[in-house]
C-alpha positions as CSV (number, residue, x, y, z in Angstrom):
1,X,185.5,11.7,9.1
2,X,183.6,9.2,10.5
3,X,182.9,5.5,9.3
4,X,178.8,6.4,8.0
5,X,178.0,3.1,9.2
6,X,179.1,4.8,12.8
7,X,176.5,7.2,12.6
8,X,172.5,8.3,12.5
9,X,171.6,10.7,9.9
10,X,168.1,10.5,8.7
11,X,166.8,9.0,11.0
12,X,168.1,12.0,13.9
13,X,163.8,13.2,14.4
14,X,161.9,13.0,17.8
15,X,161.1,9.9,16.7
16,X,163.9,8.1,17.3
17,X,162.1,5.7,20.2
18,X,160.5,3.5,16.8
19,X,164.7,3.3,16.0
20,X,164.8,-1.1,17.3
21,X,168.3,-1.6,18.6
22,X,167.8,-5.2,17.9
23,X,168.8,-4.9,14.3
24,X,171.4,-7.3,12.6
25,X,174.4,-5.4,13.7
26,X,173.0,-4.8,17.5
27,X,173.0,-9.3,17.5
28,X,176.3,-9.4,15.5
29,X,177.9,-7.5,17.9
30,X,181.0,-5.1,17.2
31,X,183.7,-6.1,14.5
32,X,186.8,-6.9,15.1
33,X,188.0,-3.5,13.4
34,X,185.7,-1.7,15.5
35,X,186.9,-3.8,18.1
36,X,190.8,-2.8,17.2
37,X,189.8,0.8,17.0
38,X,188.9,0.8,21.0
39,X,191.8,1.9,22.6
40,X,190.4,2.3,26.2
41,X,192.4,4.2,28.4
42,X,192.6,3.7,33.0
43,X,192.6,7.1,33.7
44,X,192.7,7.1,37.3
45,X,194.0,3.9,40.0
46,X,193.2,3.7,43.1
47,X,190.7,1.6,45.4
48,X,187.6,3.7,44.1
49,X,185.9,4.9,46.5
50,X,183.9,8.3,46.6
51,X,185.6,11.8,47.4
52,X,185.0,13.1,51.4
53,X,184.5,15.9,52.9
54,X,185.6,14.4,56.2
55,X,181.9,14.1,57.3
56,X,180.6,10.6,57.8
57,X,176.3,11.7,58.5
58,X,174.6,9.5,56.5
59,X,171.3,10.9,58.3
60,X,170.0,14.1,59.9
61,X,167.4,14.9,62.5
62,X,164.8,15.4,59.4
63,X,165.9,12.2,57.8
64,X,167.8,14.2,54.7
65,X,169.9,11.7,53.0
66,X,173.6,13.6,51.6
67,X,176.0,9.6,52.6
68,X,176.1,8.7,48.4
69,X,177.7,6.1,46.3
70,X,179.2,8.7,44.5
71,X,180.4,11.6,46.9
72,X,179.4,14.6,47.0
73,X,178.0,18.4,45.0
74,X,178.5,21.7,46.3
75,X,176.8,24.3,45.8
76,X,178.3,28.5,45.2
77,X,176.0,29.7,46.8
78,X,176.7,33.5,45.4
79,X,177.9,35.2,42.7
80,X,179.1,38.6,41.9
81,X,177.5,41.7,43.2
82,X,174.9,39.5,44.7
83,X,172.0,42.4,45.1
84,X,172.9,44.1,48.6
85,X,170.9,45.8,50.7
86,X,171.8,42.9,53.8
87,X,168.8,40.0,52.3
88,X,171.2,37.1,50.5
89,X,171.5,35.7,53.9
90,X,168.1,35.2,54.0
91,X,167.2,34.9,50.2
92,X,170.3,31.8,50.7
93,X,167.8,30.2,53.6
94,X,164.7,29.8,51.3
95,X,167.0,27.7,48.9
96,X,168.4,25.2,50.7
97,X,166.4,23.1,51.6
98,X,165.2,22.7,47.7
99,X,169.3,22.6,47.0
100,X,168.9,19.9,49.8
101,X,166.7,17.8,48.1
102,X,167.7,17.3,44.7
103,X,171.1,16.5,46.0
104,X,174.1,18.8,46.8
105,X,175.4,18.1,50.1
106,X,177.2,21.8,50.8
107,X,176.8,25.8,50.5
108,X,180.3,27.7,50.3
109,X,179.0,31.4,51.3
110,X,181.3,34.4,50.0
111,X,183.4,36.1,53.0
112,X,180.5,36.9,56.2
113,X,183.2,39.8,57.2
114,X,183.6,43.1,57.8
115,X,185.0,45.1,54.8
116,X,186.6,48.5,54.2
117,X,183.7,49.1,51.7
118,X,181.1,48.1,54.1
119,X,178.0,47.6,52.7
120,X,178.7,47.7,49.6
121,X,182.0,45.1,49.6
122,X,182.3,40.6,48.1
123,X,183.6,41.1,51.5
124,X,187.2,40.7,50.0
125,X,188.8,42.8,50.9
126,X,188.3,42.1,55.0
127,X,188.3,45.2,57.9
128,X,187.8,43.2,60.9
129,X,187.1,39.1,60.9
130,X,184.8,39.1,63.3
131,X,182.2,41.4,63.0
132,X,179.7,39.8,60.8
133,X,176.8,42.6,60.8
134,X,176.8,43.1,64.0
135,X,179.6,46.3,64.3
136,X,178.7,49.6,63.2
137,X,181.8,50.3,61.3
138,X,182.8,50.6,57.7
139,X,179.3,53.3,57.3
140,X,177.7,50.1,57.8
141,X,175.6,47.6,60.6
142,X,175.0,45.0,58.0
143,X,177.2,43.2,55.7
144,X,176.8,43.9,52.1
145,X,175.0,39.6,53.3
146,X,172.7,40.6,55.5
147,X,172.9,40.0,59.6
148,X,175.3,38.3,61.9
149,X,172.0,37.1,63.5
150,X,170.9,36.3,59.8
151,X,173.6,34.5,59.0
152,X,173.7,32.4,62.4
153,X,170.1,31.2,60.7
154,X,171.2,30.4,57.9
155,X,174.1,28.3,59.0
156,X,171.7,26.6,61.4
157,X,169.1,26.0,58.9
158,X,171.5,24.7,56.5
159,X,172.6,21.8,58.7
160,X,168.9,21.1,60.2
161,X,168.8,20.3,56.0
162,X,172.1,18.1,56.6
163,X,173.8,20.3,53.7
164,X,178.1,21.6,55.2
165,X,178.7,25.0,55.1
166,X,182.1,26.1,53.7
167,X,183.5,29.9,54.4
168,X,185.0,31.9,51.9
169,X,188.8,33.3,54.2
170,X,190.3,36.1,52.5
171,X,194.0,35.7,54.3
172,X,196.6,37.3,52.3
173,X,195.2,40.5,52.4
174,X,194.0,43.9,54.5
175,X,192.1,46.5,53.9
176,X,190.7,49.3,56.0
177,X,193.4,50.1,58.3
178,X,193.8,53.4,59.7
179,X,197.5,55.0,58.4
180,X,200.1,54.7,61.3
181,X,203.4,55.8,61.0
182,X,205.3,52.4,59.5
183,X,209.0,52.2,61.0
184,X,209.1,49.7,58.5
185,X,208.5,51.3,55.1
186,X,209.8,54.8,56.9
187,X,206.3,56.2,55.3
188,X,202.8,56.1,56.6
189,X,200.7,53.1,55.9
190,X,197.1,52.4,55.9
191,X,198.1,48.8,58.3
192,X,197.3,50.1,62.2
193,X,194.2,47.7,62.9
194,X,193.6,48.4,66.3
195,X,190.7,49.9,66.8
196,X,188.6,47.3,65.1
197,X,185.5,46.8,66.7
198,X,185.2,43.5,67.8
199,X,188.7,43.8,69.8
200,X,189.5,41.2,68.1
201,X,192.9,40.0,65.7
202,X,193.9,43.5,66.4
203,X,197.4,44.2,63.9
204,X,200.0,47.2,63.4
205,X,202.6,47.6,61.0
206,X,204.5,44.7,62.3
207,X,201.9,41.9,61.1
208,X,202.5,43.4,57.4
209,X,205.7,43.2,54.6
210,X,207.5,44.5,54.8
211,X,208.3,44.3,59.0
212,X,210.9,42.4,60.7
213,X,211.0,39.0,58.8
214,X,211.6,40.0,55.7
215,X,210.1,42.6,52.3
216,X,207.9,39.9,51.5
217,X,206.7,36.3,50.9
218,X,205.1,35.1,47.4
219,X,202.2,37.4,46.3
220,X,200.5,41.1,46.7
221,X,197.0,40.9,45.7
222,X,196.1,44.9,44.5
223,X,198.6,47.1,46.6
224,X,196.3,45.3,49.9
225,X,198.8,45.3,53.0
226,X,200.5,42.2,52.8
227,X,200.1,40.2,55.7
228,X,202.7,38.9,57.1
229,X,201.4,34.7,58.0
230,X,205.1,34.4,60.3
231,X,203.9,36.3,62.8
232,X,203.5,35.2,65.8
233,X,200.9,37.6,66.3
234,X,198.9,36.7,62.8
235,X,199.8,33.3,63.5
236,X,197.5,32.8,67.1
237,X,194.6,35.5,66.5
238,X,194.2,33.5,62.5
239,X,194.5,29.8,64.1
240,X,196.8,28.9,67.3
241,X,193.8,30.7,69.7
242,X,190.4,29.3,71.7
243,X,189.4,32.4,70.8
244,X,191.3,33.3,66.7
245,X,189.6,33.2,63.7
246,X,189.9,29.9,62.7
247,X,188.3,27.8,65.3
248,X,185.4,30.3,66.3
249,X,184.8,30.2,63.2
250,X,184.6,26.1,63.3
251,X,183.3,26.3,67.0
252,X,180.5,28.8,67.6
253,X,179.4,29.8,64.1
254,X,180.0,26.5,62.8
255,X,181.2,26.0,59.5
256,X,182.2,23.2,58.5
257,X,184.8,23.9,56.2
258,X,187.1,26.2,54.2
259,X,188.0,28.1,50.4
260,X,190.8,30.0,50.3
261,X,191.1,32.7,49.2
262,X,194.2,34.1,46.1
263,X,196.3,31.3,48.0
264,X,199.2,31.7,45.3
265,X,200.0,35.3,47.9
266,X,201.1,33.1,50.4
267,X,202.9,29.9,51.6
268,X,201.0,26.6,51.1
269,X,202.0,26.1,54.9
270,X,199.5,28.5,55.4
271,X,196.7,26.3,54.9
272,X,198.7,23.4,56.4
273,X,198.9,24.6,59.9
274,X,194.7,26.0,59.9
275,X,193.6,22.6,58.3
276,X,196.5,21.2,61.9
277,X,194.9,23.3,63.6
278,X,191.5,24.3,63.0
279,X,190.7,21.3,60.6
280,X,187.2,20.8,58.7
281,X,187.0,20.6,54.6
282,X,189.4,22.6,52.6
283,X,190.0,24.0,49.5
284,X,192.0,26.4,47.5
285,X,191.6,28.6,44.5
286,X,194.9,28.5,42.9
287,X,194.0,30.3,39.7
288,X,196.4,28.0,37.7
289,X,195.9,26.0,34.5
290,X,199.4,24.0,35.5
291,X,198.4,20.3,37.0
292,X,202.1,20.0,38.2
293,X,201.6,23.5,40.3
294,X,198.1,22.4,41.6
295,X,199.1,19.1,42.6
296,X,202.1,20.1,44.6
297,X,200.0,22.9,45.9
298,X,197.7,20.6,47.1
299,X,199.6,18.1,48.3
300,X,202.0,20.9,50.3
301,X,198.8,22.7,51.5
302,X,197.1,19.1,52.4
303,X,193.9,20.3,50.9
304,X,191.5,19.8,47.9
305,X,192.5,22.5,45.1
306,X,190.1,23.8,42.3
307,X,191.1,22.3,39.4
308,X,191.8,24.5,37.1
309,X,193.5,22.1,35.3
310,X,190.1,20.8,33.7
311,X,188.1,23.8,33.8
312,X,190.1,25.8,30.7
313,X,190.4,22.5,29.3
314,X,187.0,22.3,29.2
315,X,186.5,25.6,28.0
316,X,188.9,24.6,25.0
317,X,187.0,21.9,23.8
318,X,183.8,22.3,24.7
319,X,183.5,25.4,23.1
320,X,186.9,24.8,20.3
321,X,184.8,21.7,19.3
322,X,188.3,19.6,20.2
323,X,186.4,16.5,22.3
324,X,189.7,14.8,22.2
325,X,191.2,17.7,24.5
326,X,189.3,16.1,27.6
327,X,192.4,13.2,27.2
328,X,194.4,16.0,28.7
329,X,196.4,16.4,32.5
330,X,193.9,17.5,34.4
331,X,193.6,17.6,38.5
332,X,191.4,15.2,38.6
333,X,193.3,12.7,36.8
334,X,196.4,13.7,39.3
335,X,194.6,13.0,42.6
336,X,190.8,12.7,42.8
337,X,190.0,13.1,46.6
338,X,191.8,16.6,46.0
339,X,190.5,18.4,42.7
340,X,187.7,20.3,43.0
341,X,185.6,20.5,39.8
342,X,183.4,23.9,38.3
343,X,182.1,24.8,35.4
344,X,181.4,28.8,36.4
345,X,183.0,30.4,39.3
346,X,182.0,34.5,41.1
347,X,185.3,35.5,38.7
348,X,185.1,33.9,36.3
349,X,182.0,32.8,33.3
350,X,183.9,31.4,30.3
351,X,182.4,28.6,29.6
352,X,179.2,29.1,25.9
353,X,178.7,24.8,26.3
354,X,177.2,24.6,30.4
355,X,175.4,22.2,29.8
356,X,177.9,19.5,28.5
357,X,180.6,20.3,30.8
358,X,178.1,20.4,33.5
359,X,177.8,16.8,32.3
360,X,181.7,16.2,32.0
361,X,182.2,17.2,35.9
362,X,179.0,15.9,37.3
363,X,179.5,12.0,35.6
364,X,183.5,11.8,36.9
365,X,185.9,12.4,39.5
366,X,186.4,14.7,41.7
367,X,184.3,17.1,43.7
368,X,182.1,19.4,41.6
369,X,180.8,22.3,42.0
370,X,177.5,24.3,40.9
371,X,177.8,28.0,40.7
372,X,174.0,29.5,41.2
373,X,173.4,31.5,38.6
374,X,173.8,28.2,36.9
375,X,171.3,26.9,38.9
376,X,169.1,29.0,39.4
377,X,168.7,31.4,36.6
378,X,170.1,30.3,33.4
379,X,170.2,26.1,32.7
380,X,167.5,24.2,32.9
381,X,167.1,23.0,36.3
382,X,165.2,19.9,35.8
383,X,167.9,18.5,33.8
384,X,170.8,20.0,36.9
385,X,168.7,17.9,39.1
386,X,168.6,14.8,37.2
387,X,172.8,14.9,37.1
388,X,172.8,15.5,40.1
389,X,170.7,12.8,40.7
390,X,173.3,10.2,38.3
391,X,176.2,11.6,39.9
392,X,174.9,10.8,43.4
393,X,173.8,6.8,42.9
394,X,175.9,6.4,39.1
395,X,178.9,8.3,39.1
396,X,181.0,6.0,41.1
397,X,184.4,4.2,41.1
398,X,187.5,4.6,38.9
399,X,187.4,6.4,35.1
400,X,188.2,5.0,32.1
401,X,187.9,7.4,28.4
402,X,187.0,4.5,26.2
403,X,186.1,6.6,22.4
404,X,187.0,10.8,22.3
405,X,187.2,12.7,18.5
406,X,186.6,15.6,17.8
407,X,182.6,16.1,19.2
408,X,182.2,12.8,20.2
409,X,183.8,11.9,24.0
410,X,182.8,8.3,25.6
411,X,184.1,7.8,29.2
412,X,182.8,4.9,31.7
413,X,183.4,5.3,36.1
414,X,184.0,1.6,36.0
415,X,181.9,1.6,39.5
416,X,182.1,0.7,43.2
417,X,181.5,-1.4,46.4
418,X,178.9,-2.9,44.1
419,X,177.7,-0.2,42.4
420,X,177.5,-0.7,39.2
421,X,179.1,2.5,37.7
422,X,178.0,4.8,34.1
423,X,178.9,5.3,30.8
424,X,178.4,9.1,30.2
425,X,178.5,10.2,25.9
426,X,179.1,13.8,25.5
427,X,178.1,14.8,21.3
428,X,178.8,18.1,20.3
429,X,178.2,17.6,16.9
430,X,174.8,18.9,14.8
431,X,173.3,15.9,14.7
432,X,172.9,11.9,16.8
433,X,175.6,9.6,16.8
434,X,176.4,6.3,17.7
435,X,179.2,4.4,19.1
436,X,179.8,0.7,20.1
437,X,181.9,0.2,23.4
438,X,183.2,-1.6,25.8
439,X,180.9,-1.5,29.5
440,X,180.9,-2.9,33.1
441,X,178.1,-5.4,32.6
442,X,177.6,-9.3,30.9
443,X,174.7,-9.6,29.8
444,X,173.2,-6.2,31.4
445,X,170.5,-4.9,30.4
446,X,170.5,-1.1,30.0
447,X,169.2,2.8,29.9
448,X,169.7,6.3,29.8
449,X,169.6,7.6,33.1
450,X,169.1,11.0,32.1
451,X,165.9,10.5,29.0
452,X,167.8,11.7,25.8
453,X,167.9,8.1,24.3
454,X,164.7,5.6,24.1
455,X,167.3,2.6,24.0
456,X,167.0,-0.4,26.6
457,X,170.6,-2.2,24.8
458,X,171.5,-5.5,26.3
459,X,175.3,-6.4,26.8
460,X,176.8,-8.7,25.0
461,X,178.3,-11.4,26.7
462,X,182.2,-9.3,25.9
463,X,180.6,-6.2,27.4
464,X,180.2,-4.6,24.1
465,X,177.1,-2.6,24.0
466,X,175.3,0.1,21.2
467,X,175.1,3.4,22.2
468,X,173.3,6.2,21.2
469,X,173.1,10.3,22.3
470,X,171.5,13.9,21.2
471,X,173.0,16.5,19.1
472,X,174.6,18.6,21.3
473,X,174.2,16.9,24.5
474,X,174.5,13.7,26.5
475,X,173.8,10.3,27.3
476,X,174.2,8.8,30.8
477,X,174.3,4.9,30.4
478,X,174.1,2.4,33.6
479,X,172.5,-1.5,34.2
480,X,168.7,-0.8,34.2
481,X,167.4,-0.7,37.7
């Protein structure tokens, strides 16, 4: 139970603005007891530079701003079962200007090539990596999302708005091949991809497990033919040839990076070799909450990885009403430069208290990802844009946790390269809360950049200050400038 002198009870109303932050306790400062109870935990230890996606652009021909003190924000520009009918690329094209204006720096697209389920496929059952909606196969010319012309137009427009564009790459398995006699299994298998309409990347049973190189690799997905990356034909067509998948996507289609699907299904050396030969930003979907495993994969693949450890801790913390769990280990704490954080994706949507979760990832380290439906349909876009602005302009430097209990969490970004950083206060309780906290700033006037609090306190000579947070909400404090 919290100490009553640290809570606002009767004054937790819309008239909070009349409350003065110059009461006697503010003038006197925190008691020795409060300071003694403060256990600042320095979570990360590095020089403080922001997350980088490998591009150093600051402006485009249209003047769009990308580089910012806090690093980038990614938009997952789809959800599961987006409307079929070949119009999704056009839909996303209508959004990219507003996304760029809001401070989003990249978009992640679903798999762009023709898949077995033709006009209804979300792309995760790939047949022809070079059919972008321009060949008549699998019952359609366009993909579920549109034509090659529309895809190229979307990428071009995104680049005009200074957005990077990431392709979702499915390398573990293929689908939609023809039956053939398979000498390695003694049966017939759907592993004949020599007749794909593009004529590129022909594959046979020799390119799938079980084959001359072994019986299996790290994993099989859904019974689909399991691509054997050890074979020269597969390596050549995926990342070695100048006209192969990776280099064609990067140099001709103009993708800037990659989201690798189901990387549990093959060795991390595959992504490492792709990155070495093709380049571009990369992040792997290694679905595992074990931070040791995520760190191992990211280091072995020389790639970023989705921070599933953070995702599951946020779910337990915000929905289970135990914000102490945010003290636990996460990938962004191990290596913020290889951690891509998220609240929801097309495969999972378990976190109920999304506003607090987005306040968390957009004020903390790593590369935060927004989910299309959350941003466009479910949450308050004005609040989301405010958090994006805070991330871009204030969320700088290393991270220190200042206070946690079941329903309160306070952390500090320690600033970088002249940027003052911030203090974020998350409150999962039903009443206003206030705390004394140590900041980065001496004798400085600060404010809540979310507007949720109207206090404008001044930090004391020892950098301590009292801040507040609304019920079931958050506040983000920095120098008033």
